N, C-alpha and C positions, 0 to 999 in steps of 0.2 A: 451435517444435520439434514434430515429429510422430513418434511411435514406434508400433510395432506392438502392444506389450503394455501392459496397464494398469500392471503393476509398474514397467516402465521409465518410463512416462509420469509416474507419481507422483514418481519420483526427479528427473526433469527439472524438473517444476514446482516441486519443493521449493526450487529456486534462486530462485524468483520473489519469495517473501515472507519469506525467512528473516530479513531485517533490518527488515521493515516491520510484520508483523502478529502478533497474539498467537497463541500455540500452546495446545493443550489441556493441561490440568494434571490433577493428581490431586485437586482440580478444575483445569480448564483455564480460560484466558481464555474467557469465554462460558459457563462452567459454574459454577453456584453451589456453595457449600461442601458442600451436601448430597450432591453426587455424590462428592466426596472422602471424605466420612464413611462411605461404604459400602465404601471400598477398604481392604484391609489395608495397614498400614504396616510398622513395625519387626517383625522376626521374630528369634527367638533361636537356633533350631536346625533342622536339616533332615537330609537323608541324609548319611551319613558322607562327609567330604571337601568337602561343599558349604558355601559361605560366603555372607553377605549381599551383595546388589547394592544400592547406595545411589542414591537419586534426588534430584536438585536441579531446581528450576524457576527460570527467570530472566525477569523482566519486562523486563530490558534487551535480552536476546537473543531473547526470545519463543520459548523452547523448553526442553526438558528435557536434562539431562545425567545419564548413568548411569556409575557406576564400581564396581568390585569391590575396588579397592585402598584400604585404610583410610588409607594415607599421603596418597593423592591426595584422598580425602574430607576429611581434616583440613586439608589445604592450602586447599581451596576454602572450608571453613567458617571458617577463621581469617583468610585473606588476601583472600577475594573475597566477603565477606558482602554487600557493597553490591549486587552483581549477581546473586547466587545464593542462593535460599532452600532450606535443607536440609529434605527431606521424609521422611527416614528410609530404612530398608531396605524395599524393595518386593517382592523375591523372592530366590531363591537361585540360585547357579550354581557352576561349578567353575573353579578357577584353572589346572588342568591337565586334559588330556583323559583321560576315563574311558570304558570301553566303551559304545558307543552314542551318544556325544556328537559334536558338530561345532563348529567354530569360529564364534563370533559376531564378525564383522568390524566394525571401527570406523573411520570416516572423519572427517576434519576439513576444513572449508572456511574458510580465512582471510578470503576475500572475503565469505562469507555469515555468518561467525562462528557456526557451528553444527556439530553432529555428525549423522552418519547411521549407522544400525546395520542389518546384515543377516546372517542365518544361511544365506542361499542363495548358494552359490558362483557360480551363473550371474549373479545380480544383482550380486554383488561384482565379477565379471570385466567386466561391462558398464560399471560405473562407472569402473573402472580404465582401460578402453580408450577410453571416450568423453569423459570429463571430467578428464583428468590435470592440467590447469591449475586446475581448480576444487576438486576433491576430492582430498585427500591421505590415502592409506591409512595409518592409525596402527598397524595390526596386529590381532591377536586381542584383543578386549576380555575375553572369558572363553569358557567352553565350555558349550553347551546341547544339549538333545536336539532333533532335527529335528521339524518339524510332523508330527503323526500317529504319533509314536513309540509303540510298544506297551509301553515300559518302565512298570512300575507305579509308583504314588506320585509322579506328576509332574503339574504344572499347566500349562495352555496359557497362552502369552503372545499376546495379540490385538493386531492392528494396525488402526488407523484412518487414513484419509486425509482431511485437511481441505482441500477445494478453495479455500476462501477464504483460508486462512493458508498453504497450501502446505507443510504439515508432516505428518510421520507422528506418531502417538501410540500408545504401547505400554502395555498394562496386563495384569497377571497376575490381576486381580480380575474374576470374572464379574459381580459386583454393579456395579462401575464400568463394565464393558463394557455391561451391560444399560441402565444409566441413560443413558449416552451415546447408545446406539442409539434409545432411546425418546424422549428429550427433544430431541436435536439431530440428527435424521436428515439435514437439509439441510446442516448445518455439518460433520458428521463422517460420512464414508462408511465403513462397516464393510467391511474387506477380508477378513480370515480369521484363523485361528490361524496364526502365523508361526514359532513354535518352542515348545518345552516346557522347563520347568525343574523341578528337584526340589522336591517339596512341602515346606512348612514352616508352622508355626503362625503365625497372625496375632496381632498385638498392637494397641496403641492407634493409631488413625489419626493421621497427621501433619496439621498444620494446612494448610488449602488456601490457595493464593495468591489474591490479590485479583483481581477481574474488572477488565477494562480501563476500566470507567466509574466506578470508585470511588476516584479520586484517585491513580492511579499516575503522574500527570504526563505521560501520553502520549495523543495522539489523532491522528486521520487526516483529512487533506484530500484529496479525490479531484479530479483535473483531467482533463476530457475534452479530447483533442486535436482537430484538424480532423476533423469527422465528415461532410464533404461527400460521401464515397464510401459512406456508410452510410444514405442516405435512401431506399434500396429494400430491401425485406425487413425482417427483424426484428432485425438485429444491434444497432441503436441501442437499442431497447427491451430486448433481452436483457442488455446491459451494465447498464442501470439496474436491472433486476430482480435481477441477480446482486449488485449493490452493496447493494440493500435487504436481500437475504438474509444478507449479511455485515456488516450495519451494527453489530451488537453486538460481533462478533468484532474488527472493525477499530476500533471506537469512532469511527465516522465522524461528523464534525460539520458538514462543509460540502462542497459540490460546486461546482466552477467549470468553466467551458467557455471556452477561449481563442479561440473564433471559427471562422468558416467552418462554422457549424452545418449549413447546406445548401449545395448546389452552385450552383443557379440557381433563379429563380422563373419560374412560368408563370401563365397566367390562372386555372388551377384550384388553384394553390398546393399541389400534391400533396406536394412535398418538405417544405413547412412542416407539413402535416398529419402526415406520418410523423415528423418531428423532434419535434413537440409530443407525439405519442404516445410517442416515445422517452424524453422526460423525465417522462412521466406517473407512472411508478412512484416516482421520487424525490419528486415533488410530493405524491403520495398518502401517502407514508410520513412526510411532514412534515419532510424533510431540507432545510435551507436550501440554495438554489442561486442562481447568477448566471451569465449568459451574456454573453460579449463578442461584438461584431459584427465579423465579418471582411469582406473585400472581396466574397466570394461571397454574403454575406447582405444586400447592398445592390443597388440598381437598376443599379449599374455593371456587374454581370456578367449576361450574357444567356444564352439557351438554348445549351447545349453547353459553357459554362464560359468563353467568351471575352468580350471587351468588348461590351456591348450597343450602344454607340455610342462609338467611340474618340475622337470629338471632344468628347464630353460626360462622359468618365469621371470627371473631378475633380468635376463638378457632381453626377453620379449617385451618387458615393461617399457623399454625405451624405443620400441619399434612402433612408430605412429604413421606409417606410410599412408594407410587408407584415410585416416583423419585429415592428413595434409593434402590429400587429393580432393577432398570435399570442401575443406575450408582453407583458404589462402589468406595471407596478410591483406590482400586487397579487399577482402570481405569485411574487414574491421575499419569502419569509416573514420573512427577517431584514433586510429593506431599512430603511436609516436615512436615505437621502437620494438625490436625483436632481439632475442638472444642469438638465434641462428637465422641467417638470411633465408627467406623463402619458407620458413616454418612458423607455425602458430603455437608450438608447445609452450613457449615462454614469451610473453608479449606485455606491452603496457600501452594504455590508451589515456589520452588527456581530454578534458573538456572544461568549460567554464559554466558555472551555474550560481545564480544569486550572489554575484559579486565575489565569488571565491573560485580558485583554481583547484581542479580535482585530477588525480592520477589513479587509475585502476591498474594494478600490477597483477598479472596472471602468471602463476608458477605451476610447473608440472608436478605430478604426484611425488612426494618425498624427493625433492629436487637434488640434482647433482651438486657437488661442491662448487663447481664452476658457475652453475646457474645462481647459486646463493651469492657468490662474489659479484656477478653481474647485477643481480637484484639490489644488492647493497649500494652499488654505485648509482643505480637509478634513483633510489630513495635519497641518498646523500646529495645528489646533484639537483634535486627538486625540493629544496627546503621550504619553498613558499606554496607548495601543493599539498592538499589534503590527500593522503594516500589511503586507498582501499585495496587491501590484499585479498585476492581470491585464489584458492587452490582446492584440490579435491579433499584432502585429508589434513586437518589441523586440530579440530575440536572433537572431543568424544561425545557420547550421547547426552551427557550432563552439561555440556558447554564448557568443559575444562580442556586444557591442552592435553591431547591424547599422548599418554606416556609421560605425563608431567614429571620433570626432574631427570629425565633420561635424554641428555643432550648428546646425540650420537650422529656419526656421519655414515652409518650403515643401519638402515631401519627397515624391518620387514623385508619385502622384496624390492626396496628402493634404496635411497641414499640418506639424505638428511632427515632426521626425526623432527616432528613438530616442535619439540622443545629446542632443538638446535636452530630451527627457523626463527622461533621466538627470540632466542638469545642473540642471533645475528641481525635480524631484520625488524623486530617489533620493539623489544625492550629498549634498545639504544636510541631510537628515533622518535622525537616528539611530533613529527608530521605524519606518523602512521596513526590513523584514526579508526579504521575498521578492518577486521579480519573476518572473512566468511569462508565456510567450507561445507561439504556434504559428507557422503560416504557412509555415515553411520547414524543411527538414532532417528528421531523425528524432526522436531524444530525447537530450538532454544535460543534465547538472546539474553545478553547480560553485558555489564560494563565492568572492566577490570582496570586497576591502576598499576602501572609499571613502577619499578623501583625508582625511576626518575620522576615519578609523579604525573605521568601522562595517562589520561583516561582513554581507553580503547574499547570500542564496541565489538563484541563477539557475536556473530550470527551463524548459527548452524541450521541447515535445512537439508534433509535427505528424503524423508517421507516414503519413497518407493511405492507410490500409489498404483494400485491395480485398476482403479475406477475413475479417479479424478485427474486433474491437471494443475496441481498447486503451484503457486508462485509467491515468493516473499516480496511484499511491498514495503519499502522503507522510506518514509518521508523524513527528509533531513531538514531541520530547522537551523539554518546556519547561525543566525544571531542568537537564537534561544539556546543553542547547544544541546539539542535533543534529537533523537531519532524515534519517531513513532512507527512501529513495525508490526506486521502480522503476516501470516501465510494464509492465502485464500485460494480455493479451487473454484474457478468459474464453472466447471462442469457440473458440480453438485452442491456448491455453496458451503462446503466444509471449510473449517478454519482452525488454525493452530496458532499458538504463541502470540496472543495479542498483548503488546507490551509498549511502554514508553521508556526509552533509555535516556537518562539525564546525566548532566555533569560533563558533557563533552565540550571541548574547546576547539572549535574549528578556526583555521587560519584565514584571516581576511587581509587584504592589502592594507 
């Protein structure tokens, strides 16, 4: 999406992460409690006719909810305590219009499971006209003074934009505003005063929600799609730099790449040099990562992207000399094993997150039978690990097994077909929870149930972007059994496949 104004752009991008990433709080995710402690919470009286506006924070929905209605407040407190933490009254407003005030419009998105608020009629009109299927206008939340109002005894409400979480954050506290601006300038971009509210005395601060890294049960895995079109310029590295900047906000624990890291090789290996530099910010930050090898990452693909030698494509498909010169097992900080010593064609990494053990198993394109045997032994010997399988080709553009029903040991110019991989590695094992691949199509996600009754998340991301630098962000809710996922391009704000996958049963000790 591209729009002319920043205000419009931030609303559009808010669709990207509403289900995936933490939002700011009073403290926010990524803000320590000290920030919230500077913010006024409950207030008892204000200008005549003004009543408190109550604030909630949700680690489930990764955002704030504001209401002026005590009945609505009490319903959330009593019936929705699992999802919403009550933070008290944060400022005052009017339930009916008084001279000098304007409506504050409230929108609800069922698909994004969040609210958006604006006191600007032009912004309200744009949302209504542009995204009628995404945002439903709920009406006037309450009445406030417009930004810059000369009315005495009013306080400004400030708005921030979080490019990493794609949320707006509002605060009526100058102390909270200043802490956010000074401590998190890259995470939270200060926009301006957006409206004003009648002044009221501050009382005891509300407790701050926890940060995303202190046991809230959620964390993020990032998946790079085919980057073969990004090996010129800085788009590749820019994505990695952006992810590092959002690491704490996302609670990012692992980065996977589903292959076609480069487009083709030359004697100078310039595409590999660029791709290696593209992953360098992730490596420097100490974030574990692992790359799958796609057909373009082998000797099979020649200059221009076609077959190097059509008579030897099957043979050259297994020639990965250059790839292994640029990436070695020592580059994978969470590496727990390889199929072949000194090579990264087939690897697995392990890590712990939110009380559970995770194993990311990386397989070559259409793997050899001996590789499948090895992979099966890895899965079987780690029954207490949640297994994420990454490979270049497994799903088709619709998110189904490519060549479904064709269980073969010679497939295309490789060996094991995706159906054969499923039959050997996915279907029989209840600890396999996610399969992700690229190679074809755009972006699709879904949950399938195996014959044994195990629910598995399928994640396809290929994109082949000529202008952006997309990355799939998958927030795993371990206890909730969900993965909130979407593909987002930091370069241009484009987004694909915003989805919540449910019914997953992750293994906990």
